C-alpha positions, 0 to 999 in steps of 0.5 A: 540470490548470491550464496553470501546473501542466502546465508545472511537470510538463513542466519536472520531466520534461524539464529538467535544472536546476542542482540536478539537474545537480549531483546527477548529477555528484556521483553519477557521481563518487562511484559511479565511485570506489566501484564494485566489479567485478560479475558482469554476469549478476547483477542487482539489479532496481530500480523506475523510479519517479518519487518522489525520496525513494525514489529517493534511498534506493534509490540507496544501497540498490541500490549496497549490494546491488550490493556484497554480491552483486557484481551490476549494477543494472538498472531496470524500468519499467511505467507505471501511467497511460498518459498521454503523459508516461508513454508516451514515452521523451523524458519519461523523460530526466531520470529516466534520467540520475538513475538512470544516475548511481548505476549503474542502467541500463535492463533492462525498459522497457514502452515499448520492448517489441515485440509483434505482432498474432499474440501479441495475438490469442493473449492475447485468446483467453486472456481470452475463454476464461478470464475469464467472471466477476469471480471468474475474473479475480481468481483468474487465474494464469499459469504458476503465478503468480497475478496476476488481483487485480493486474489488477483493482486496476490497472483500479480505480486507473487509472479511479477507478471503484468496481467493474468493471461489465462484463467487455466493457469494452475497458480491462479486456481491454487491461490483461489483455493488457498484463499478459501481455505484461509477464509474458512480458518479465519471465520472460525477464529472470529466465531470462536473468539471476541476479536477486539482489534486487528493490527496488520501490515497491509489490507491488500493481498488475500494473505493480509486482506482477508483478516482485515475484511472479516474484521471490517464486516464485523465493524472491528477496528483495523490498524495498519502501520503508517510509514514511508520509504519501505516502512522506515520513515514517518512511522506510526499507526493508522486506523484503516478506512472502513469505507474503502476497506483499505489502509488509506486515510479518508481521501474521499473526505479530504475537502470536508475535513479541511473545510472544518478547520478554522480560518487561521488554520486554513491559511497556515495549512495552505502555505504548507501545501503550497511549499510541498508542491513547489518543492516537487517542481524544484526536484525535491521530494523531502520527507513527503515522498522519501522513496523518490529520488531527487533530481540532479542537474543532469535530470533537469537537463534531460534529453530524450532520444526521440523526435518531437513533432511540433505539429502533433498533440502530445498525450502522456500515459503515466504508468504504474508498477505492474505488479504492486497492489493494482486494485488499490482503490475502491473501483478501477475500470480495467483488470490491471495496468497492462490492460489499462495501457493497451486499451488507452493506446487503442482509444488514442489511436482513433485520434489523428496527428498525435504522439503517444508517450509512456512515462515508466514508473520510477520504482522497480524499473527493470521489471516494469520496462520489460512489460513496456517494451513488449507493449511497444512491440505491439504498438511501435508508434508509442514513445517510452520516456525516461523513468526520471520523474521530472515534472518540468520536462513533462510541462515543457512537452505541453501535453494535451492530456496526461492519463493515469490510474491514480498517480501523483500527477493527478495533483502535480500537473494541474498546477501548470494547468495540464489536464489529468484523467484518472482511470477510476477511484483515486486520492483526488476525488474530493476535489475537481482539479483533475478528471476521474472516469466513472466507467469505460464509456466515460473514460473513452469519451473524456479522452476523445473529447478532452477539449470539452472536458478540460473546461470542466476542470477547476485549475484552482491552485489553492485546492491543490495546496489543500490536497497536498496539506491533507495528503502529505501532512495532516494525517501524518502529524495527527496524535502529536506524532512529530513530537512523540515518535522518533523514527530513529528509535524504530529503524535505521536509514540503512534498510538492511540494518533496519531488519537486523538485531542491531535495531532490536538492541537499539530499541531496548537501550531507548525503551523507557522514553519510547514506551512513555511517548508511544503510550501517549500517542496510542492514547490519542489514536485510541480516543479517535477510534472510539468517536 
């Protein structure tokens, strides 16, 4: 990190500037006047997360829930990265004052946890006894709550490694022990207080997901921030799915929900879904995938540096970001994405006269391409394509099969009657316009016998339109979000400005309208929660 960037970070964490001071004073004044009597034993748990657009929304929603449940607000803090700025309370002082200003006070802070050598040794013994393979780690549960996958994903995230190579890695043991210590403290809070709701930034990684899973176990509603483009667009709140234990919409019920609509609504919504997917093939992602770069003319005429062998069948593996929330869905066939890609190549090598392509994930390209180059060193026959997400280019390749774990290609390429195989649970499971493998044996069988399984795919365009409507439009527009929430009031287009004090003061200046609208939105969401 450059010195000037580091100084900016220090300033953000340590200095209460004029804008922040005005925001804090405004909040104290407003929420003291609008503070209702609460039952001190009842608590709304809110994530102590450093992202102002979400903090602004949470300040409203936490107080809305506080009023509904007559509960006080307590924040929880478990740092994802153990940097000096995250491990010392001094660097949390500005954020603490911001949270305190809207009546949120510390209830769980990992920095303050006291443990001893005896307890650590006890948890080390659990690790040595229970964790003898990656499968053991991924399936680890404690006191009836599974969270081994959260630990595994935290390891990949903090190290930016594509896989866990060795269980003797001290960091994985340390993270395991941390997770158990944190779980113990979280359990105490759930026993001591009547937790009415949880507001969290994520349900992944044990630093966030442990609180959520404890709440799920007790059938306590978990709300997460809704948003795209790094939490700056299409903002709002969503009720995490208690069936998947994740902050997804209920993708397993997409088809059922769509079918419950009346005929007029279905016709209208199919047109919306059709427009979404057609725009995708014209190179425009719009508000539905704002983090993706639209194609330019050069992208459309992309020429790859490889020889296309016409007599060979083409297989395309759509890679994912190797370290970002790998176990996103209910079940996955492979330990991680590196394991998945290498095992897939080994299966494909059993076929003759083929070319194997890997399409890199478009985000965090430099880190991901390093791993793909290492894989290519082991399997030199593979061809690494550009990371530009040009669907028309892939369509022209006429692949025999496209393989993903849960990528958007699962609903994009079937529009062109290209078969897609997903390696585990994914957003598309409610429909059958693509294939989903149940286990490794099934996965291997489908790859080696794709001619047979392709006949089982229903390349129904209307189903793809229905999926696109449900996935990209329906849930984002619930509770009259489009009319009641103006993203500009919570964030800037510029990501650096979004987490600056300018965002806080803009919120204050527009507070009356924001407060009025967001309460209407929250009432609708809360009513749906109670169903």
